[in-house]
Backbone as CSV, one residue per row, in Angstrom:
resi,resn,N_x,N_y,N_z,CA_x,CA_y,CA_z,C_x,C_y,C_z
1,MET,-27.489,95.661,156.719,-27.085,96.856,156.020,-25.909,96.523,155.096
2,PRO,-25.855,97.196,153.990,-24.793,96.911,153.024,-23.438,97.470,153.468
3,VAL,-22.396,96.933,152.861,-21.050,97.470,153.020,-20.768,98.291,151.772
4,TRP,-20.298,99.527,151.979,-20.025,100.428,150.871,-18.531,100.538,150.648
5,LEU,-18.120,100.612,149.402,-16.709,100.764,149.038,-16.509,102.118,148.368
6,ILE,-15.454,102.811,148.759,-15.042,104.007,148.033,-13.927,103.549,147.107
7,VAL,-14.177,103.671,145.816,-13.287,103.111,144.798,-12.707,104.227,143.937
8,GLU,-11.399,104.148,143.706,-10.721,105.071,142.795,-10.505,104.344,141.472
9,GLU,-10.924,104.967,140.400,-10.749,104.409,139.055,-9.882,105.375,138.262
10,GLU,-8.640,104.966,138.007,-7.717,105.815,137.265,-7.550,105.294,135.848
11,THR,-7.552,106.207,134.909,-7.230,105.886,133.523,-5.915,106.577,133.232
12,ARG,-4.875,105.779,133.057,-3.538,106.330,132.832,-3.168,106.234,131.368
13,ILE,-2.569,107.297,130.885,-2.103,107.326,129.508,-0.587,107.417,129.565
14,ALA,0.081,106.425,128.986,1.542,106.386,129.001,2.063,106.387,127.566
15,GLY,2.648,107.488,127.164,3.231,107.571,125.826,2.197,107.363,124.739
16,GLU,2.556,106.560,123.761,1.680,106.292,122.622,0.802,105.055,122.844
17,GLY,0.975,104.379,123.969,0.212,103.159,124.231,-1.249,103.444,124.524
18,ALA,-2.009,102.371,124.582,-3.437,102.477,124.883,-3.627,102.872,126.350
19,PRO,-4.693,103.594,126.670,-4.971,103.940,128.070,-5.144,102.675,128.909
20,ARG,-4.680,102.755,130.152,-4.768,101.619,131.068,-5.640,102.022,132.250
21,ARG,-6.612,101.190,132.568,-7.553,101.466,133.658,-7.144,100.679,134.895
22,GLN,-7.155,101.334,136.049,-6.787,100.687,137.303,-7.811,101.041,138.373
23,LEU,-8.354,100.024,139.041,-9.317,100.225,140.130,-8.646,99.921,141.462
24,THR,-8.881,100.778,142.460,-8.312,100.588,143.791,-9.382,100.887,144.825
25,VAL,-9.569,99.982,145.785,-10.498,100.244,146.890,-9.753,101.094,147.911
26,LEU,-10.224,102.313,148.119,-9.581,103.225,149.065,-10.106,103.047,150.479
27,ASP,-11.375,102.654,150.606,-11.966,102.552,151.939,-13.183,101.641,151.894
28,ARG,-13.407,100.916,152.990,-14.625,100.115,153.164,-15.410,100.747,154.305
29,LEU,-16.640,101.115,154.040,-17.500,101.717,155.060,-18.336,100.601,155.665
30,THR,-17.904,100.098,156.819,-18.505,98.887,157.373,-19.599,99.134,158.401
31,ARG,-19.643,100.330,158.981,-20.729,100.591,159.937,-22.054,100.570,159.202
32,ASN,-23.113,100.370,159.928,-24.444,100.399,159.308,-24.729,101.805,158.791
33,ARG,-24.612,101.976,157.480,-24.835,103.287,156.864,-25.807,103.148,155.707
34,THR,-26.621,104.145,155.570,-27.500,104.195,154.412,-26.676,104.687,153.223
35,ARG,-27.253,104.617,152.044,-26.563,105.121,150.855,-26.299,106.624,150.989
36,THR,-27.243,107.343,151.565,-27.081,108.788,151.747,-25.895,109.092,152.666
37,GLU,-25.766,108.351,153.758,-24.638,108.543,154.676,-23.316,108.179,154.002
38,ALA,-23.328,107.119,153.209,-22.120,106.707,152.496,-21.725,107.752,151.455
39,LEU,-22.707,108.360,150.781,-22.408,109.423,149.813,-21.814,110.643,150.511
40,ALA,-22.257,110.941,151.723,-21.691,112.050,152.487,-20.229,111.768,152.827
41,GLU,-19.912,110.521,153.156,-18.530,110.125,153.435,-17.677,110.230,152.173
42,LEU,-18.237,109.824,151.035,-17.543,109.947,149.753,-17.241,111.415,149.464
43,ASP,-18.181,112.296,149.738,-17.995,113.728,149.527,-16.818,114.247,150.347
44,LYS,-16.745,113.862,151.629,-15.638,114.282,152.493,-14.311,113.770,151.957
45,ARG,-14.290,112.501,151.551,-13.062,111.880,151.039,-12.614,112.545,149.732
46,ALA,-13.562,112.858,148.874,-13.244,113.446,147.571,-12.611,114.830,147.727
47,ARG,-13.019,115.578,148.739,-12.469,116.922,148.936,-11.009,116.880,149.390
48,ARG,-10.576,115.786,150.023,-9.192,115.655,150.502,-8.307,114.896,149.524
49,HIS,-8.898,114.175,148.597,-8.157,113.245,147.736,-7.392,113.965,146.625
50,ARG,-6.193,113.484,146.329,-5.410,113.948,145.183,-4.860,112.704,144.484
51,PRO,-5.329,112.419,143.269,-4.885,111.224,142.554,-3.384,111.268,142.248
52,ASP,-2.720,110.131,142.418,-1.287,110.039,142.122,-0.991,110.417,140.679
53,SER,-1.851,110.011,139.774,-1.595,110.249,138.352,-1.706,111.721,137.961
54,LEU,-2.272,112.555,138.838,-2.437,113.972,138.510,-1.572,114.885,139.380
55,LYS,-0.620,114.312,140.129,0.275,115.146,140.935,1.119,116.003,140.010
56,GLY,1.176,117.281,140.295,1.954,118.206,139.485,1.234,118.686,138.240
57,VAL,-0.011,118.279,138.055,-0.799,118.669,136.887,-2.010,119.464,137.364
58,PRO,-2.267,120.641,136.790,-3.482,121.370,137.173,-4.726,120.569,136.770
59,TYR,-5.664,120.450,137.693,-6.877,119.677,137.404,-8.076,120.325,138.056
60,THR,-9.235,119.883,137.644,-10.490,120.347,138.230,-11.267,119.137,138.722
61,VAL,-12.170,119.345,139.666,-12.987,118.258,140.209,-14.450,118.556,139.901
62,ALA,-15.152,117.566,139.377,-16.571,117.706,139.051,-17.332,116.517,139.633
63,ARG,-18.618,116.726,139.916,-19.440,115.640,140.433,-20.526,115.315,139.420
64,ASP,-20.662,114.014,139.120,-21.674,113.504,138.198,-23.017,113.396,138.918
65,ALA,-24.087,113.203,138.161,-25.428,113.069,138.735,-25.553,111.861,139.663
66,ASP,-24.762,110.807,139.419,-24.835,109.603,140.263,-23.960,109.703,141.505
67,GLY,-23.276,110.847,141.712,-22.443,111.032,142.895,-20.971,110.765,142.649
68,THR,-20.587,110.355,141.454,-19.187,110.093,141.135,-18.429,111.406,141.024
69,PHE,-17.233,111.455,141.613,-16.364,112.616,141.493,-15.334,112.341,140.412
70,TRP,-15.176,113.286,139.486,-14.215,113.169,138.388,-13.100,114.176,138.594
71,TYR,-11.861,113.719,138.521,-10.671,114.560,138.582,-10.139,114.642,137.155
72,LEU,-10.249,115.816,136.552,-9.934,115.981,135.138,-8.831,117.017,134.950
73,PRO,-7.828,116.710,134.108,-6.763,117.681,133.862,-7.310,118.900,133.129
74,LYS,-6.773,120.069,133.456,-7.239,121.302,132.823,-6.664,121.488,131.426
75,SER,-5.526,120.868,131.141,-4.902,121.059,129.830,-5.671,120.287,128.763
76,GLY,-5.533,120.726,127.522,-6.204,120.060,126.415,-5.458,118.835,125.925
77,LYS,-4.246,118.607,126.472,-3.454,117.452,126.053,-4.008,116.173,126.685
78,PRO,-3.834,115.049,125.993,-4.252,113.778,126.606,-3.473,113.555,127.895
79,HIS,-4.190,113.251,128.942,-3.569,113.029,130.243,-4.443,112.065,131.025
80,SER,-3.919,111.609,132.133,-4.663,110.699,132.992,-5.891,111.385,133.569
81,SER,-6.902,110.584,133.894,-8.073,111.091,134.610,-8.381,110.112,135.733
82,CYS,-9.220,110.530,136.647,-9.526,109.695,137.802,-10.971,109.919,138.208
83,ALA,-11.614,108.858,138.672,-12.974,108.958,139.204,-12.991,108.329,140.595
84,LEU,-13.685,108.961,141.517,-13.898,108.427,142.853,-15.379,108.133,142.946
85,ARG,-15.726,106.874,143.205,-17.141,106.509,143.204,-17.469,105.591,144.374
86,LEU,-18.759,105.500,144.650,-19.262,104.642,145.714,-19.839,103.382,145.073
87,MET,-19.470,102.230,145.613,-20.007,100.959,145.125,-20.471,100.135,146.318
88,GLU,-21.503,99.350,146.094,-22.010,98.465,147.141,-21.350,97.101,146.992
89,GLU,-20.750,96.616,148.088,-20.142,95.290,148.070,-21.252,94.257,148.275
90,ILE,-21.352,93.295,147.366,-22.420,92.298,147.486,-21.904,90.934,147.906
91,ARG,-20.601,90.717,147.758,-20.042,89.431,148.175,-18.570,89.621,148.502
92,ARG,-18.105,88.944,149.529,-16.695,89.012,149.922,-15.982,87.789,149.490
C-alpha cells in the first residue's frame, strides 16, 4: 500500500518582490490506506488547519475537483494563498 503525504503549499507575497512558494509536509499517512481513506483524512485535517500566512486575514476555503483545499484571502488585494493537497510518496 502506498504512503500518502498531506502537503501544504503556500504562496507568500512580500512587498513588491516576486511571490515565493513553500512546500511543507504536514503529515505522513503510513497505515495501509486507500486513496479514498487518505482523502477523508485530508478533509478532516483541512477543516482544522489555519495557514500561518493567513493569520489575521479573512479567508475562505474551497475544494478543487482533485481534492485539493484552497485557502484564499477574501480581500481583493494581493495576499498569500495556501493549498492543502494529498500526494503519494513513491520513494524515500
